[in-house]
C-alpha positions as CSV (number, residue, x, y, z in Angstrom):
1,M,-9.2,-112.4,-104.7
2,Q,-6.2,-110.4,-103.6
3,I,-4.8,-107.5,-105.6
4,T,-1.3,-106.2,-105.3
5,R,-0.8,-102.6,-106.5
6,Y,2.6,-102.0,-108.1
7,A,2.8,-98.7,-106.1
8,E,2.4,-100.7,-102.9
9,A,4.6,-103.6,-103.6
10,R,7.3,-104.1,-101.0
11,P,11.0,-104.5,-101.8
12,Y,12.8,-107.6,-100.7
13,Q,16.4,-108.7,-100.5
14,T,17.7,-111.9,-101.9
15,N,21.0,-113.7,-101.4
16,R,23.7,-113.7,-104.1
17,H,22.0,-111.0,-106.2
18,Y,23.7,-107.6,-106.9
19,N,22.5,-104.4,-108.5
20,M,19.0,-105.7,-108.4
21,V,15.8,-104.5,-106.7
22,G,13.1,-107.1,-106.0
23,L,9.4,-106.3,-105.4
24,Q,7.2,-109.0,-103.8
25,L,3.9,-109.2,-105.7
26,H,2.4,-112.4,-104.4
27,G,3.2,-115.0,-101.7
28,N,5.2,-114.6,-98.5
29,A,3.9,-111.4,-96.8
30,A,2.4,-110.0,-100.0
31,S,-0.6,-112.3,-100.3
32,T,-1.9,-115.7,-99.1
33,T,-0.7,-117.5,-102.2
34,E,0.4,-120.9,-101.0
35,A,2.0,-122.9,-103.9
36,F,4.3,-120.2,-105.3
37,T,5.7,-116.7,-105.0
38,C,5.7,-114.0,-107.6
39,G,8.1,-111.1,-107.7
40,L,9.4,-108.5,-110.0
41,S,13.2,-108.3,-110.3
42,L,14.6,-105.1,-111.7
43,F,18.2,-105.8,-112.8
44,L,20.2,-102.6,-113.1
45,P,22.9,-102.3,-115.8
46,G,25.6,-104.7,-114.7
47,G,23.3,-106.4,-112.2
48,G,22.7,-110.0,-111.8
49,A,22.7,-113.1,-109.7
50,E,25.7,-115.3,-108.9
51,M,25.8,-118.9,-110.0
52,S,23.7,-120.9,-107.5
53,S,20.8,-123.2,-107.2
54,S,17.8,-123.7,-104.9
55,P,15.1,-126.3,-104.4
56,A,12.5,-124.0,-106.0
57,E,11.3,-124.5,-109.5
58,K,11.7,-121.1,-111.3
59,I,10.2,-119.2,-114.3
60,Y,11.8,-116.0,-115.5
61,F,9.6,-113.9,-117.8
62,V,11.4,-110.9,-119.2
63,L,9.0,-107.9,-119.5
64,E,11.6,-105.2,-120.6
65,G,15.2,-105.2,-121.4
66,E,17.5,-108.2,-121.7
67,I,19.2,-110.7,-119.4
68,V,21.7,-113.5,-120.0
69,V,20.9,-116.7,-118.2
70,R,23.9,-119.0,-117.7
71,T,23.5,-122.7,-116.9
72,D,25.6,-125.8,-117.2
73,A,24.1,-126.0,-120.8
74,G,25.4,-122.6,-121.9
75,E,24.4,-119.0,-122.1
76,F,21.0,-117.9,-123.3
77,V,19.9,-114.3,-124.0
78,L,16.3,-113.5,-123.1
79,G,14.6,-110.3,-124.4
80,P,11.1,-108.9,-124.0
81,L,8.4,-111.6,-123.7
82,D,11.0,-114.4,-123.6
83,S,10.9,-116.8,-120.7
84,C,12.7,-119.8,-119.3
85,H,12.0,-122.5,-116.8
86,L,14.6,-123.8,-114.4
87,A,14.1,-127.1,-112.6
88,P,14.6,-127.5,-108.9
89,N,18.3,-127.5,-108.0
90,E,19.3,-126.4,-111.5
91,T,22.4,-124.1,-111.3
92,R,22.1,-120.7,-112.9
93,A,23.6,-117.2,-113.0
94,I,21.9,-114.0,-114.4
95,E,23.6,-111.0,-115.9
96,N,22.3,-107.7,-117.4
97,R,25.0,-106.8,-119.8
98,T,23.2,-103.8,-121.2
99,N,22.8,-100.2,-120.2
100,T,19.0,-100.6,-119.8
101,V,17.2,-101.8,-116.7
102,A,15.8,-105.4,-117.2
103,S,12.4,-106.1,-115.7
104,V,11.8,-109.8,-115.0
105,L,8.7,-111.4,-113.6
106,V,9.9,-114.3,-111.3
107,I,7.7,-117.1,-110.3
108,L,9.1,-119.6,-107.7
109,S,7.5,-122.8,-106.4
110,K,7.4,-123.3,-102.7
111,P,8.7,-126.5,-101.2
112,K,6.0,-129.2,-101.1
113,D,6.1,-129.4,-97.3
114,K,5.3,-125.6,-97.2
115,A,2.8,-125.4,-100.1
């Protein structure tokens, strides 16, 4: 078993995100998790992620606050304990349109050749 203490979680940078602080919880350098990574994204007021896609399958689970997830299918507001799944290569953008920090647990699959 591997434990990640919140106080010891390391920040990480991610492309096309703004006014967001990411903390790596599992995977990559944080643990030996092989099939996925898990991080905590803290979207500041006005923060978000530009419209983009990646080969990773994603789950966004909102812990606190509210985010708007925009896809080709429309805009969807997620609040506390709401979640969404994004398929590999599905295009999305994220926005925090509130004055409160939004805390989002992010689970990403790793490519099958790296899992």
